N, C-alpha and C positions, 0 to 999 in steps of 0.2 A: 288230502286232496291236492295240496300244492305239489307234492312230489309226483303225483300222477300226471298233473298238468305239464311239469317239466319233462317227464319221461316221454309223453306224447310229442312234445315239441322237439325233443332230441331225436326221436324216431323219424319224424317228418323231415328234419334237417339231414339225417343220415340218408334217407331215401333220395332226397334232392341231390346230395353229394354223389351218390352212386349213379343216378341218371345223368348228371352233368359230366361225371368222369367218363362214362361210357360214350356219351355223345361227343365229347371232346376227343376221345381216342379214335372214334370213327372218322373224324375230320382231320386228324393230325398224323404226322409221321413220328411224333415224339415217342410214343409208347402207350401202352394201355395202363390204366389205373386198376387197382385191385379192389373192386367194390366189396367183396366179402371181408377183406382185411379192414376196410373203413368201417363197415358195420360192426365187426367185432370190437374194434377200438372204441367206437361210440357206445356200444353196449357195456364195455368195461368202465368207461367214464361214468355212464349212468348208474351202474351198480355201485361204484365208489361213492358217488354223490348220495345215493340212497342210504348206504351204510353210515356215511358221515352225518346225514340228517337224523337218522334213527339214534345214533350215539349222542348227538348234541341235545336231543330231547331228554335223554336220561341223565345228563350231567347237570347237577344242581350247585356244586361248590368246587373250590379248588382241590379239595381232597378227592372228590370224585374224578376230577380231571387228571391229576398227577398220579394218584395211587389206586385208581379204580375203587375208591371208597373203602379200601382195606379188605376187600373181598377176594383178592387173588392170593393164591398160595405161593410159597417160595419156588416151587417147581414151575408154576406158570410164569412167574417173573423171570426165572432162569431161561425158560424157553424164549421169552420175548427178547431178552438181552442177547441170547445166542442167535436168534433170527436177525437182529440188528447187526451183529458182528459178522455173520456169514451171509450177508445180503449180496445180491448180484452186483450191486453198485460197488461195494467194497472189493469183491472178487475181481471184477473187470477193471476197476481202477488200479488195484495193486498189480494186476497182470500187465496193464498198459505201462505202469511205472517201471516195472522190471524190463519190459521190452524197450522202452525208450531210453532208460538210463543204465541198463546193464547191471553190474554188480552193486552200484550205488542204489539203484531201485530195489534190489533184494534186501539191502540193509534197512531201507525204509519199511519194507513189508514185514521184516522180522521185528522192527521196532513197534509197528502198529499192533502186531499179534501179541507182543509182550506187554505193551503198555495198556491195552484195552482192559484186561482183567484187573490190573493195578488201579486204574481209574475207577472201575466199577466197585472194587472193594473199599476205596477211600470215600466215594460219594454215596454209596447205597444207603447208609444210615441217615445221612443228612437229607437226602431226597425223601426218604420215608417220613421224616419228622417235619418236612417243610410245611405241610398243611395244618399242623397243630399250633 
């Protein structure tokens, strides 16, 4: 019930943002706001909060939190690590580093790409045994 209440509140605030943006754009020479983009952003935030709330209700112990209760396979764990490693933030950050620093930034990017698997291999067992 609480998540439904927050979703309704978020939808009402999103519609208020769209109305205020459109009325501001009609009175101003600054430029128009994109109401559809604001709605999609707020819907994304609401979806993220709903998934977080659902996952928090299922978590009972530290083992559930850190290792998903031991119910995930090695392949699923590998996909999660690969998703972390190949995230848009890492990609854009390394691209910006190469752009701003030139060859030195390329050395950092190679170091990151080489160091990540080494860190994962060294810490994976310790993290798995952390909850025990």
